[in-house]
C-alpha positions as CSV (number, residue, x, y, z in Angstrom):
1,M,-0.1,0.2,-0.2
2,G,1.5,3.2,-0.9
3,P,1.9,6.2,1.3
4,M,-1.3,8.2,0.1
5,N,-3.0,5.2,1.3
6,T,-1.5,5.1,4.9
7,I,-3.6,5.8,7.8
8,R,-2.3,8.2,10.1
9,L,-3.1,7.3,13.5
10,L,-3.1,9.2,16.8
11,L,-3.0,7.4,20.2
12,V,-4.6,9.2,23.1
13,D,-4.7,7.3,26.6
14,D,-3.2,8.4,30.2
15,D,-1.7,4.9,30.8
16,P,1.7,4.7,28.9
17,L,1.8,0.7,29.3
18,V,-1.5,0.9,27.1
19,R,-0.1,3.1,24.6
20,A,2.6,0.7,24.0
21,G,0.2,-2.2,24.0
22,L,-1.8,-0.4,21.3
23,C,1.9,0.5,19.5
24,F,2.7,-2.9,19.3
25,M,-0.8,-4.4,18.2
26,L,-1.1,-1.4,15.7
27,G,2.4,-1.1,14.1
28,G,2.1,-4.4,12.6
29,A,-0.2,-3.1,9.9
30,D,1.6,-2.2,6.9
31,D,-1.4,0.6,6.1
32,I,-1.6,2.2,9.5
33,E,1.2,4.7,10.8
34,I,1.1,5.6,14.3
35,V,2.2,9.4,14.1
36,G,2.0,10.6,17.6
37,E,0.8,9.6,21.0
38,A,-0.8,11.9,23.8
39,G,-1.7,11.1,27.5
40,D,-4.1,13.4,27.9
41,G,-7.2,15.2,26.1
42,T,-5.5,18.7,26.5
43,E,-2.6,17.5,24.2
44,V,-5.2,16.5,21.5
45,A,-5.9,19.6,19.7
46,P,-2.4,21.0,18.9
47,L,-1.2,17.4,18.0
48,V,-3.9,17.0,15.4
49,G,-3.0,20.8,14.1
50,E,0.6,19.4,13.9
51,L,0.4,15.9,12.8
52,R,-3.1,15.7,10.8
53,P,-4.1,12.2,11.7
54,H,-7.0,10.4,10.0
55,V,-8.0,8.8,12.7
56,V,-7.9,9.4,16.7
57,L,-7.8,6.2,19.2
58,M,-9.4,8.1,22.2
59,D,-9.2,7.0,25.9
60,I,-12.5,8.2,27.8
61,R,-11.3,8.5,31.3
62,M,-8.0,10.7,31.5
63,P,-7.2,13.3,34.4
64,T,-7.1,16.8,33.4
65,M,-9.2,16.6,30.2
66,D,-11.2,13.3,29.5
67,G,-12.0,11.5,26.1
68,L,-15.5,13.0,25.8
69,A,-14.5,16.8,26.0
70,A,-11.5,16.0,23.7
71,T,-13.8,14.2,21.3
72,E,-16.2,17.2,21.7
73,A,-13.8,19.9,20.9
74,L,-12.2,17.8,18.1
75,R,-15.4,17.0,16.1
76,K,-16.2,20.8,16.1
77,R,-13.1,21.2,13.7
78,P,-14.0,21.7,10.2
79,D,-11.1,19.3,9.1
80,A,-11.9,16.7,12.2
81,P,-10.3,13.6,12.0
82,E,-12.5,10.5,12.8
83,V,-12.9,9.2,16.6
84,I,-12.6,5.6,17.9
85,V,-13.4,5.8,21.5
86,L,-11.3,3.2,23.5
87,T,-13.1,2.1,26.6
88,T,-13.5,-0.6,29.5
89,F,-17.2,-0.9,29.6
90,H,-19.9,-1.6,26.9
91,A,-22.8,0.4,28.6
92,D,-21.3,3.6,29.8
93,E,-22.8,7.0,29.6
94,Q,-19.7,8.7,28.6
95,V,-19.4,6.4,25.3
96,L,-22.8,7.4,24.6
97,R,-22.2,11.1,25.0
98,A,-19.3,10.7,22.5
99,L,-21.2,9.2,20.1
100,R,-23.6,12.0,20.3
101,A,-20.5,14.1,19.8
102,G,-19.7,12.3,16.7
103,A,-17.3,9.5,17.5
104,A,-17.1,7.0,14.8
105,G,-17.6,4.0,17.6
106,F,-16.0,2.5,20.4
107,V,-13.9,-0.3,21.1
108,L,-13.2,-2.1,24.3
109,K,-9.7,-2.1,25.5
110,D,-9.8,-6.1,25.8
111,T,-10.6,-6.1,22.2
112,A,-8.5,-8.6,20.0
113,P,-5.7,-6.9,18.1
114,A,-7.2,-7.8,14.9
115,E,-10.6,-6.3,15.6
116,I,-8.8,-2.7,16.6
117,V,-7.1,-2.9,13.0
118,A,-10.0,-3.3,11.7
119,A,-11.8,-0.8,13.1
120,V,-9.2,1.9,12.7
121,R,-9.3,0.7,8.9
122,A,-13.2,0.9,8.9
123,V,-13.5,4.4,10.3
124,A,-10.7,5.5,7.9
125,A,-13.0,4.5,5.3
126,G,-16.1,6.8,6.5
127,E,-17.9,3.4,8.2
128,P,-18.8,3.3,11.9
129,V,-17.6,0.8,14.0
130,L,-20.8,-0.2,15.5
131,S,-24.3,-0.6,14.0
132,P,-27.2,1.2,15.0
133,T,-28.5,-1.7,16.6
134,V,-25.7,-1.9,18.9
135,T,-26.2,1.9,19.4
136,Q,-29.8,1.0,20.5
137,Q,-28.5,-1.8,22.8
138,L,-26.0,0.8,24.4
139,I,-28.8,3.1,24.7
140,T,-31.0,0.9,26.8
141,Q,-28.3,-0.5,29.0
142,V,-27.5,3.1,30.2
143,T,-29.4,4.5,33.0
144,G,-30.3,7.8,33.6
145,V,-29.0,9.1,30.3
146,D,-32.1,10.7,28.9
147,P,-33.5,14.1,30.3
148,Q,-36.3,12.9,27.9
149,T,-38.8,16.1,27.5
150,D,-36.0,18.6,26.3
151,R,-33.9,16.2,24.4
152,R,-37.3,14.9,22.4
153,R,-38.3,18.2,21.7
154,R,-35.3,19.1,20.0
155,A,-34.8,15.7,18.2
156,V,-38.3,16.1,17.2
157,E,-37.7,19.7,15.8
158,R,-34.5,18.7,14.2
159,L,-36.3,15.8,12.2
160,G,-39.2,18.0,11.2
161,T,-36.8,19.6,8.7
162,L,-36.4,16.5,6.6
163,A,-39.0,15.2,3.8
164,E,-41.0,12.7,4.5
165,R,-38.9,9.8,2.8
166,E,-35.7,11.3,4.3
167,R,-37.5,10.6,7.7
168,E,-38.6,7.2,6.8
169,V,-34.9,6.5,5.6
170,A,-33.8,8.3,9.2
171,V,-36.1,5.8,11.1
172,A,-34.9,2.6,9.4
173,I,-31.3,3.8,10.3
174,G,-32.2,4.1,13.7
175,R,-33.7,0.3,13.5
176,G,-30.3,-0.9,12.1
177,G,-30.9,-1.1,8.7
178,S,-28.4,-1.4,6.1
179,N,-28.8,0.5,2.8
180,A,-29.6,-2.9,1.1
181,D,-32.1,-3.5,3.9
182,I,-33.6,0.3,3.7
183,A,-33.8,-0.3,-0.3
184,A,-36.1,-3.2,0.1
185,E,-38.2,-2.0,2.7
186,L,-39.0,1.2,1.2
187,F,-38.9,-0.2,-2.6
188,L,-35.9,2.0,-3.6
189,S,-32.5,1.6,-5.1
190,V,-29.4,1.5,-2.9
191,A,-28.2,4.5,-4.8
192,T,-31.4,6.3,-3.6
193,V,-30.8,5.4,-0.4
194,K,-27.4,6.4,-0.2
195,A,-28.2,9.8,-1.8
196,H,-31.0,10.0,1.1
197,V,-28.2,9.3,4.1
198,S,-26.1,12.2,2.3
199,R,-29.0,14.6,2.5
200,I,-29.8,13.5,6.1
201,L,-26.5,14.1,7.3
202,T,-26.0,17.5,5.4
203,K,-29.3,18.9,6.6
204,L,-29.0,17.8,10.1
205,D,-25.2,18.8,10.3
206,L,-24.3,15.0,11.6
207,N,-21.1,13.0,11.0
208,N,-22.3,9.6,10.6
209,R,-25.3,7.1,10.6
210,V,-24.7,6.5,14.4
211,Q,-25.8,10.1,14.9
212,I,-29.0,9.4,13.0
213,A,-29.9,6.5,14.5
214,L,-29.6,8.3,18.1
215,L,-31.4,11.3,17.0
216,A,-34.3,9.0,15.9
217,H,-34.1,7.5,19.1
218,D,-34.5,10.8,20.9
219,A,-37.5,11.4,19.0
220,G,-39.6,8.5,20.0
221,L,-39.5,7.4,16.2
222,L,-38.5,3.9,17.1
223,D,-41.4,3.6,18.8
224,E,-43.6,4.0,16.0
225,P,-45.2,1.1,14.2
226,R,-43.8,-0.2,11.0
């Protein structure tokens, strides 16, 4: 793989041993270059500006600035890299907040090395590293996440800007449908579904399908009959 196709990766974790382990497991992939390391969220923005990584592997819990705050700040940049959250827990309120902020997904710290490599490759290619179905499972496992009324009102208002067909696609994404599934359900071509997804992301100023699924959940659309 040529240098133009090399994935530039920034590692962020406050534990030097964890970073060393990640360097070891990821360094063997010929299409991934670890361009830098950070021990705290405060170091992320300067390093991203200097090193221009494509993907940031971000620990959630760090002492000065945690991974959530760093992710929220990072994803506001116009040239933001993709973020994969690194965590020890499947069901974690901070993980869900990171996904809402635009993280492309999460991996557990005890994930097999090959799966972490695959996750980095996936997000670099613009794909989320968890399906909307997994996101729904995460939502249902985390308690106390949702101040329902205000969040639902805002979600309903945002989704109200979509055309009817776009709304149907958003709901189908929230239910875990792939583009092919949605095409079959709504009697559309896959290309048309992809076009609807792109318009939804643009209209709602979202980063990925995971955020669409979360917004559909917040609006209560996933409870509606098919």
